All heavy atoms as an XYZ file, in Angstrom:
621
protein
N     144.603   -109.787    -34.724
C     145.038   -109.633    -33.356
C     143.901   -109.004    -32.544
O     143.320   -108.010    -32.947
C     146.272   -108.748    -33.355
C     146.959   -108.680    -32.029
S     148.470   -107.719    -32.221
C     149.573   -108.825    -31.437
N     143.575   -109.583    -31.426
C     142.490   -109.053    -30.611
C     142.985   -107.971    -29.657
O     144.135   -107.967    -29.248
C     141.822   -110.181    -29.824
O     142.747   -110.708    -28.902
N     142.072   -107.058    -29.328
C     142.370   -105.945    -28.431
C     142.182   -106.418    -26.993
O     141.216   -107.111    -26.683
C     141.398   -104.808    -28.738
C     141.594   -103.582    -27.911
C     140.599   -102.510    -28.384
N     140.777   -101.306    -27.640
C     140.056   -100.946    -26.581
N     139.097   -101.726    -26.144
N     140.285    -99.823    -25.951
N     143.097   -106.048    -26.079
C     142.905   -106.415    -24.667
C     141.599   -105.828    -24.126
O     141.121   -104.806    -24.614
C     144.102   -105.782    -23.967
C     145.088   -105.477    -25.032
C     144.309   -105.304    -26.301
N     141.035   -106.467    -23.124
C     139.775   -105.997    -22.547
C     139.926   -104.577    -22.013
O     139.118   -103.706    -22.281
C     139.303   -106.950    -21.439
C     138.955   -108.307    -22.049
C     138.111   -106.369    -20.693
C     138.657   -109.380    -21.046
N     140.951   -104.326    -21.240
C     141.230   -102.977    -20.737
C     142.665   -102.649    -21.126
O     143.590   -103.375    -20.794
C     141.055   -102.896    -19.213
C     139.593   -103.178    -18.851
C     141.488   -101.537    -18.685
C     139.311   -103.223    -17.385
N     142.836   -101.523    -21.832
C     144.154   -101.229    -22.370
C     144.911   -100.142    -21.630
O     146.098    -99.998    -21.830
C     144.032   -100.793    -23.845
O     143.201    -99.645    -23.909
C     143.469   -101.895    -24.683
N     144.236    -99.379    -20.790
C     144.938    -98.275    -20.144
C     144.355    -97.987    -18.769
O     143.211    -98.326    -18.474
C     144.839    -97.022    -21.021
N     145.159    -97.338    -17.956
C     144.710    -96.926    -16.630
C     143.495    -96.007    -16.748
O     142.554    -96.097    -15.960
C     145.855    -96.230    -15.874
C     145.364    -95.604    -14.586
C     146.978    -97.215    -15.593
N     143.476    -95.153    -17.750
C     142.351    -94.236    -17.942
C     141.041    -94.993    -18.142
O     140.000    -94.574    -17.649
C     142.615    -93.322    -19.137
N     141.094    -96.118    -18.842
C     139.888    -96.921    -19.033
C     139.420    -97.536    -17.721
O     138.220    -97.582    -17.444
C     140.140    -98.027    -20.060
C     140.220    -97.522    -21.481
C     140.423    -98.663    -22.452
O     139.447    -99.396    -22.713
O     141.553    -98.813    -22.933
N     140.354    -97.988    -16.893
C     140.011    -98.553    -15.590
C     139.371    -97.471    -14.727
O     138.350    -97.699    -14.071
C     141.254    -99.134    -14.884
C     140.914    -99.563    -13.464
C     141.816   -100.298    -15.684
N     139.945    -96.277    -14.714
C     139.396    -95.176    -13.931
C     138.001    -94.782    -14.422
O     137.118    -94.481    -13.621
C     140.338    -93.974    -13.970
C     141.614    -94.213    -13.197
C     142.646    -93.124    -13.364
O     142.500    -92.278    -14.283
O     143.603    -93.125    -12.588
N     137.798    -94.794    -15.727
C     136.486    -94.455    -16.282
C     135.439    -95.491    -15.862
O     134.309    -95.143    -15.528
C     136.559    -94.356    -17.802
N     135.812    -96.763    -15.874
C     134.896    -97.818    -15.431
C     134.559    -97.653    -13.949
O     133.408    -97.773    -13.546
C     135.508    -99.201    -15.668
C     135.541    -99.681    -17.105
C     136.373   -100.956    -17.199
C     134.139    -99.924    -17.619
N     135.552    -97.353    -13.141
C     135.331    -97.174    -11.701
C     134.437    -95.969    -11.433
O     133.607    -95.996    -10.522
C     136.660    -97.019    -10.986
N     134.588    -94.916    -12.206
C     133.793    -93.706    -12.008
C     132.315    -93.960    -12.281
O     131.452    -93.338    -11.672
C     134.313    -92.586    -12.902
N     132.020    -94.862    -13.205
C     130.624    -95.170    -13.535
C     129.974    -96.087    -12.517
O     128.763    -96.161    -12.410
C     130.535    -95.803    -14.911
C     130.695    -94.793    -16.013
C     130.437    -95.475    -17.301
N     131.540    -96.400    -17.540
C     132.131    -96.568    -18.698
N     131.722    -95.913    -19.735
N     133.115    -97.402    -18.837
N     130.776    -96.797    -11.787
C     130.259    -97.739    -10.802
C     129.813    -96.977     -9.554
O     130.493    -96.104     -9.072
C     131.371    -98.718    -10.436
C     130.891    -99.947     -9.785
C     132.034   -100.882     -9.623
N     131.764   -102.010    -10.494
C     132.615   -102.961    -10.722
N     133.783   -102.939    -10.197
N     132.291   -103.961    -11.496
N     128.661    -97.306     -9.029
C     128.139    -96.621     -7.853
C     128.021    -97.607     -6.701
O     127.759    -98.775     -6.916
C     126.789    -95.994     -8.166
C     126.896    -94.915     -9.242
C     125.575    -94.324     -9.595
N     124.977    -93.548     -8.540
C     125.213    -92.260     -8.303
N     126.069    -91.613     -9.040
N     124.597    -91.634     -7.338
N     128.233    -97.108     -5.512
C     128.103    -97.920     -4.306
C     126.781    -97.596     -3.636
O     126.243    -96.512     -3.813
C     129.273    -97.625     -3.373
N     126.275    -98.536     -2.860
C     125.014    -98.276     -2.196
C     124.802    -99.113     -0.960
O     125.567   -100.029     -0.671
N     123.753    -98.765     -0.230
C     123.337    -99.499      0.952
C     121.835    -99.361      1.088
O     121.230    -98.475      0.494
C     124.043    -98.975      2.211
C     123.839    -97.505      2.592
C     122.571    -97.293      3.396
C     125.025    -97.042      3.409
N     121.221   -100.237      1.860
C     119.788   -100.163      2.127
C     119.576    -99.949      3.618
O     120.125   -100.697      4.433
C     119.071   -101.449      1.681
O     119.283   -101.639      0.279
C     117.575   -101.364      1.939
N     118.817    -98.917      3.958
C     118.400    -98.701      5.340
C     117.105    -99.491      5.491
O     116.101    -99.187      4.833
C     118.154    -97.209      5.645
C     119.372    -96.369      5.269
C     117.807    -97.031      7.127
C     119.131    -94.867      5.346
N     117.133   -100.503      6.309
C     116.008   -101.432      6.417
C     114.887   -100.880      7.295
O     115.128   -100.219      8.300
C     116.489   -102.761      6.981
C     117.570   -103.464      6.150
C     118.107   -104.669      6.898
C     117.041   -103.865      4.791
N     113.643   -101.159      6.892
C     112.483   -100.876      7.705
C     112.107    -99.408      7.854
O     111.483    -99.042      8.845
N     112.483    -98.575      6.894
C     112.096    -97.162      6.955
C     111.424    -96.758      5.652
O     111.622    -97.387      4.621
C     113.310    -96.223      7.209
C     113.948    -96.513      8.547
C     114.339    -96.315      6.096
N     110.630    -95.677      5.717
C     110.053    -95.140      4.489
C     110.961    -94.025      3.973
O     111.953    -93.656      4.618
C     108.612    -94.660      4.698
C     108.516    -93.506      5.683
O     109.429    -92.699      5.837
N     107.385    -93.417      6.362
N     110.637    -93.483      2.829
C     111.488    -92.491      2.180
C     111.656    -91.228      3.025
O     112.779    -90.729      3.181
C     110.904    -92.145      0.807
C     111.823    -91.543     -0.226
C     113.075    -92.359     -0.437
C     111.090    -91.367     -1.539
N     110.577    -90.723      3.598
C     110.665    -89.510      4.417
C     111.535    -89.722      5.655
O     112.351    -88.876      6.005
C     109.273    -89.031      4.832
C     108.471    -88.482      3.660
O     109.093    -87.978      2.697
O     107.232    -88.563      3.704
N     111.343    -90.847      6.317
C     112.141    -91.165      7.508
C     113.614    -91.278      7.131
O     114.488    -90.770      7.834
C     111.632    -92.456      8.145
C     112.382    -92.881      9.370
C     112.087    -91.963     10.526
C     112.744    -92.469     11.799
N     112.571    -91.558     12.902
N     113.916    -91.950      6.010
C     115.301    -92.123      5.576
C     115.956    -90.775      5.283
O     117.103    -90.549      5.657
C     115.358    -93.013      4.336
N     115.232    -89.876      4.622
C     115.792    -88.556      4.332
C     116.102    -87.805      5.615
O     117.125    -87.143      5.724
C     114.831    -87.761      3.451
C     114.786    -88.263      2.025
C     113.791    -87.475      1.187
C     113.712    -87.999     -0.225
N     112.728    -87.255     -1.032
N     115.224    -87.922      6.617
C     115.459    -87.289      7.902
C     116.685    -87.858      8.606
O     117.501    -87.121      9.161
N     116.828    -89.169      8.557
C     117.986    -89.833      9.158
C     119.263    -89.352      8.490
O     120.237    -88.988      9.144
C     117.864    -91.364      9.023
C     116.693    -91.889      9.841
C     119.158    -92.051      9.435
C     116.298    -93.316      9.495
N     119.263    -89.347      7.148
C     120.463    -88.971      6.403
C     120.869    -87.522      6.655
O     122.048    -87.217      6.769
C     120.246    -89.202      4.906
C     120.159    -90.671      4.492
C     119.709    -90.789      3.053
C     121.487    -91.373      4.706
N     119.892    -86.625      6.763
C     120.212    -85.214      7.022
C     120.979    -85.030      8.327
O     121.737    -84.092      8.464
C     118.939    -84.382      7.037
C     118.424    -84.059      5.680
C     117.251    -83.070      5.739
N     116.433    -83.249      4.571
C     115.286    -83.912      4.515
N     114.767    -84.425      5.609
N     114.628    -84.052      3.399
N     120.778    -85.922      9.270
C     121.448    -85.826     10.557
C     122.847    -86.421     10.597
O     123.524    -86.346     11.611
N     123.304    -86.996      9.504
C     124.613    -87.647      9.479
C     125.681    -86.734      8.895
O     125.456    -86.045      7.906
C     124.553    -88.935      8.651
C     123.571    -89.992      9.149
C     123.578    -91.187      8.206
C     123.916    -90.431     10.562
N     126.864    -86.759      9.482
C     127.943    -85.888      9.014
C     128.462    -86.275      7.630
O     128.948    -85.432      6.894
C     129.094    -85.899     10.019
O     129.631    -87.202     10.145
N     128.357    -87.547      7.266
C     128.875    -88.001      5.967
C     127.908    -87.741      4.817
O     128.246    -87.949      3.660
C     129.191    -89.493      6.027
N     126.695    -87.272      5.119
C     125.666    -87.101      4.091
C     126.010    -85.952      3.146
O     126.332    -84.851      3.571
C     124.317    -86.849      4.761
C     123.177    -86.694      3.786
C     122.867    -87.697      2.890
C     122.423    -85.543      3.777
C     121.806    -87.571      2.010
C     121.358    -85.397      2.905
C     121.058    -86.412      2.019
N     125.942    -86.212      1.833
C     126.190    -85.207      0.794
C     124.926    -85.102     -0.051
O     124.772    -85.818     -1.031
C     127.380    -85.621     -0.060
N     123.974    -84.234      0.316
C     122.652    -84.236     -0.305
C     122.608    -83.990     -1.808
O     121.697    -84.452     -2.475
C     121.895    -83.132      0.434
C     122.945    -82.289      1.040
C     124.118    -83.183      1.304
N     123.579    -83.301     -2.362
C     123.520    -83.013     -3.795
C     123.990    -84.177     -4.651
O     123.777    -84.175     -5.846
C     124.358    -81.771     -4.144
O     125.708    -82.016     -3.739
C     123.833    -80.539     -3.459
N     124.623    -85.165     -4.049
C     125.192    -86.248     -4.848
C     124.687    -87.632     -4.469
O     125.126    -88.619     -5.032
C     126.730    -86.245     -4.736
O     127.081    -86.371     -3.360
C     127.317    -84.973     -5.302
N     123.779    -87.718     -3.520
C     123.264    -89.008     -3.072
C     121.914    -89.271     -3.727
O     121.048    -88.413     -3.750
C     123.120    -89.038     -1.529
C     122.412    -90.305     -1.076
C     124.490    -88.941     -0.884
N     121.750    -90.469     -4.255
C     120.493    -90.890     -4.854
C     119.777    -91.778     -3.840
O     120.364    -92.698     -3.282
C     120.771    -91.666     -6.140
C     119.553    -92.313     -6.724
C     118.598    -91.557     -7.393
C     119.351    -93.680     -6.603
C     117.464    -92.153     -7.921
C     118.220    -94.278     -7.134
C     117.284    -93.514     -7.790
O     116.163    -94.100     -8.300
N     118.502    -91.508     -3.581
C     117.716    -92.263     -2.607
C     116.467    -92.797     -3.297
O     115.784    -92.053     -3.997
C     117.315    -91.361     -1.415
C     116.519    -92.139     -0.396
C     118.541    -90.732     -0.777
N     116.159    -94.085     -3.109
C     114.953    -94.656     -3.710
C     114.311    -95.658     -2.769
O     114.982    -96.319     -1.986
C     115.272    -95.323     -5.047
O     116.142    -96.423     -4.850
N     112.988    -95.774     -2.856
C     112.216    -96.698     -2.020
C     112.358    -98.117     -2.542
O     112.301    -98.356     -3.740
C     110.736    -96.268     -2.025
C     109.840    -97.174     -1.233
C     110.053    -97.001      0.253
C     109.098    -97.873      1.044
N     109.748    -98.858      1.843
N     112.560    -99.033     -1.627
C     112.594   -100.460     -1.938
C     111.608   -101.165     -1.014
O     111.181   -100.602     -0.011
C     113.997   -101.034     -1.697
C     115.085   -100.413     -2.549
C     115.091   -101.034     -3.932
N     115.980   -100.363     -4.848
C     117.197   -100.750     -5.143
N     117.712   -101.794     -4.554
N     117.911   -100.082     -6.018
N     111.272   -102.389     -1.314
C     110.342   -103.154     -0.474
C     110.833   -103.267      0.970
O     110.066   -103.125      1.899
C     110.116   -104.556     -1.039
C     109.274   -104.540     -2.298
O     108.562   -103.540     -2.524
O     109.337   -105.514     -3.047
N     112.114   -103.516      1.138
C     112.651   -103.755      2.474
C     113.098   -102.491      3.204
O     113.467   -102.533      4.357
C     113.809   -104.755      2.414
C     115.021   -104.258      1.649
C     114.954   -104.462      0.140
O     113.907   -104.868     -0.375
O     115.961   -104.188     -0.527
N     113.085   -101.363      2.528
C     113.530   -100.109      3.137
C     113.825    -99.072      2.078
O     113.121    -98.969      1.089
N     114.901    -98.326      2.278
C     115.280    -97.265      1.339
C     116.724    -97.492      0.902
O     117.613    -97.699      1.727
C     115.115    -95.877      1.995
C     115.669    -94.785      1.104
C     113.644    -95.608      2.289
N     116.936    -97.443     -0.406
C     118.264    -97.642     -0.991
C     118.943    -96.296     -1.168
O     118.356    -95.355     -1.698
C     118.137    -98.355     -2.340
C     119.459    -98.695     -2.957
C     120.291    -99.662     -2.382
C     119.894    -98.060     -4.105
C     121.503    -99.981     -2.950
C     121.105    -98.377     -4.683
C     121.913    -99.340     -4.097
O     123.119    -99.650     -4.661
N     120.186    -96.191     -0.720
C     120.980    -94.969     -0.820
C     122.182    -95.291     -1.694
O     122.899    -96.257     -1.439
C     121.453    -94.503      0.580
C     122.266    -93.227      0.478
C     120.275    -94.325      1.520
N     122.418    -94.473     -2.715
C     123.478    -94.753     -3.686
C     124.341    -93.521     -3.903
O     123.843    -92.397     -3.897
C     122.823    -95.180     -4.994
C     123.776    -95.621     -6.065
C     123.035    -96.059     -7.309
O     122.213    -95.278     -7.828
O     123.285    -97.175     -7.771
N     125.647    -93.734     -4.089
C     126.587    -92.643     -4.352
C     127.770    -93.191     -5.133
O     128.111    -94.367     -5.012
C     127.069    -92.044     -3.024
C     127.833    -90.784     -3.191
N     129.185    -90.762     -3.409
C     127.436    -89.494     -3.170
C     129.594    -89.506     -3.526
N     128.549    -88.719     -3.383
N     128.412    -92.345     -5.916
C     129.552    -92.779     -6.728
C     130.792    -93.065     -5.880
O     131.666    -93.816     -6.294
C     129.877    -91.723     -7.785
N     130.883    -92.482     -4.703
C     132.055    -92.647     -3.840
C     131.784    -93.746     -2.813
O     130.997    -93.558     -1.886
C     132.352    -91.318     -3.144
C     133.561    -91.372     -2.235
O     134.177    -92.455     -2.099
O     133.892    -90.337     -1.641
N     132.441    -94.871     -2.975
C     132.231    -95.983     -2.045
C     132.689    -95.622     -0.640
O     132.173    -96.156      0.343
C     132.935    -97.242     -2.543
O     134.326    -97.013     -2.643
N     133.649    -94.700     -0.514
C     134.100    -94.247      0.802
C     132.994    -93.535      1.560
O     132.827    -93.730      2.771
N     132.224    -92.711      0.851
C     131.103    -92.016      1.478
C     130.047    -93.014      1.941
O     129.520    -92.906      3.050
C     130.471    -91.002      0.522
C     129.244    -90.304      1.111
C     129.666    -89.182      2.038
C     128.348    -89.793      0.033
N     129.764    -94.009      1.118
C     128.788    -95.037      1.489
C     129.278    -95.806      2.719
O     128.498    -96.102      3.624
C     128.497    -95.989      0.310
C     127.729    -95.244     -0.786
C     127.752    -97.233      0.756
C     126.340    -94.769     -0.373
N     130.564    -96.094      2.792
C     131.115    -96.790      3.960
C     130.945    -95.936      5.213
O     130.590    -96.453      6.284
C     132.588    -97.123      3.734
N     131.179    -94.621      5.107
C     130.987    -93.723      6.248
C     129.521    -93.683      6.673
O     129.217    -93.729      7.869
C     131.454    -92.313      5.899
C     132.952    -92.155      5.796
C     133.353    -90.748      5.376
O     132.755    -89.782      5.901
O     134.246    -90.624      4.526
N     128.630    -93.576      5.691
C     127.199    -93.574      6.006
C     126.787    -94.875      6.692
O     126.051    -94.864      7.676
C     126.370    -93.379      4.738
C     126.323    -91.980      4.138
C     125.591    -92.005      2.799
C     125.667    -91.004      5.089
N     127.280    -95.990      6.162
C     126.953    -97.305      6.724
C     127.360    -97.367      8.200
O     126.592    -97.791      9.056
C     127.652    -98.411      5.931
C     127.343    -99.816      6.402
C     128.134   -100.855      5.622
N     128.019   -100.715      4.187
C     127.015   -101.197      3.442
N     126.047   -101.852      4.022
N     127.012   -101.028      2.144
N     128.564    -96.901      8.493
C     129.061    -96.938      9.870
C     128.254    -96.009     10.775
O     127.865    -96.401     11.883
C     130.548    -96.560      9.908
C     131.156    -96.664     11.276
C     131.070    -98.056     11.888
O     131.051    -99.055     11.148
O     131.004    -98.146     13.136
N     127.984    -94.802     10.313
C     127.197    -93.863     11.117
C     125.788    -94.399     11.378
O     125.250    -94.231     12.470
C     127.108    -92.498     10.433
C     128.381    -91.674     10.594
C     128.169    -90.227     10.206
O     127.324    -89.557     10.820
O     128.855    -89.779      9.272
N     125.195    -95.024     10.375
C     123.854    -95.587     10.546
C     123.873    -96.730     11.562
O     123.004    -96.808     12.425
C     123.301    -96.072      9.203
C     122.868    -94.967      8.250
C     122.729    -95.509      6.831
C     121.576    -94.322      8.710
N     124.854    -97.606     11.478
C     124.953    -98.722     12.432
C     125.165    -98.216     13.846
O     124.554    -98.705     14.784
C     126.074    -99.672     12.022
C     125.696   -100.520     10.844
C     126.695   -101.583     10.565
N     126.212   -102.432      9.484
C     126.988   -103.028      8.627
N     128.297   -102.910      8.712
N     126.475   -103.778      7.671
N     126.050    -97.227     14.014
C     126.285    -96.635     15.335
C     124.998    -96.005     15.865
O     124.712    -96.072     17.059
C     127.432    -95.596     15.273
C     127.492    -94.754     16.530
C     128.766    -96.297     15.032
N     124.205    -95.434     14.971
C     122.933    -94.818     15.353
C     121.819    -95.814     15.627
O     120.713    -95.429     15.978
N     122.107    -97.101     15.433
C     121.126    -98.137     15.739
C     120.218    -98.526     14.582
O     119.251    -99.264     14.784
N     120.519    -98.098     13.364
C     119.701    -98.448     12.208
C     120.205    -99.720     11.549
O     121.402    -99.945     11.452
C     119.710    -97.303     11.186
C     119.120    -96.060     11.762
C     119.811    -94.993     12.244
C     117.744    -95.790     11.974
N     118.934    -94.063     12.732
C     117.653    -94.516     12.589
C     116.579    -96.491     11.711
C     116.451    -93.941     12.923
C     115.365    -95.911     12.051
C     115.308    -94.653     12.645
N     119.286   -100.564     11.098
C     119.643   -101.792     10.390
C     119.987   -101.439      8.950
O     119.215   -100.784      8.266
C     118.480   -102.776     10.425
N     121.172   -101.859      8.520
C     121.679   -101.522      7.186
C     122.162   -102.788      6.504
O     122.762   -103.656      7.114
C     122.857   -100.515      7.298
C     123.395   -100.162      5.939
C     122.439    -99.274      8.045
N     121.881   -102.839      5.201
C     122.398   -103.963      4.401
C     123.067   -103.392      3.191
O     122.736   -102.433      2.610
C     121.283   -104.896      3.997
C     121.774   -106.037      3.162
C     120.732   -107.090      2.952
N     119.402   -106.510      2.936
C     118.549   -106.638      1.941
N     118.851   -107.332      0.903
N     117.364   -106.110      1.982
C-alpha cells in the first residue's frame, strides 16, 4: 500500500513555511534597494533577504503577505517591480 503524498495538515503547514515569496525591484543596485526598503512601513529588516540580480534587486521573505505589502508600497512609490 502506498503512502499518500501529504498525509496531514501539519505536513502542509511545514511545506508552506519553507516556501518563500519574493519580488524584484527593477533597475536599482543593492545600496539603493536597501535605502528604498528602509523607507517602507512593511519592511522587516531582520527577516528579509535581499540579493543582487541582473535586472535589479531580489527581495525575499517567508510571509507572502509582507511581500504583497512591499510590492504595493513600491508601486505606489513609483518603483518598477516584478
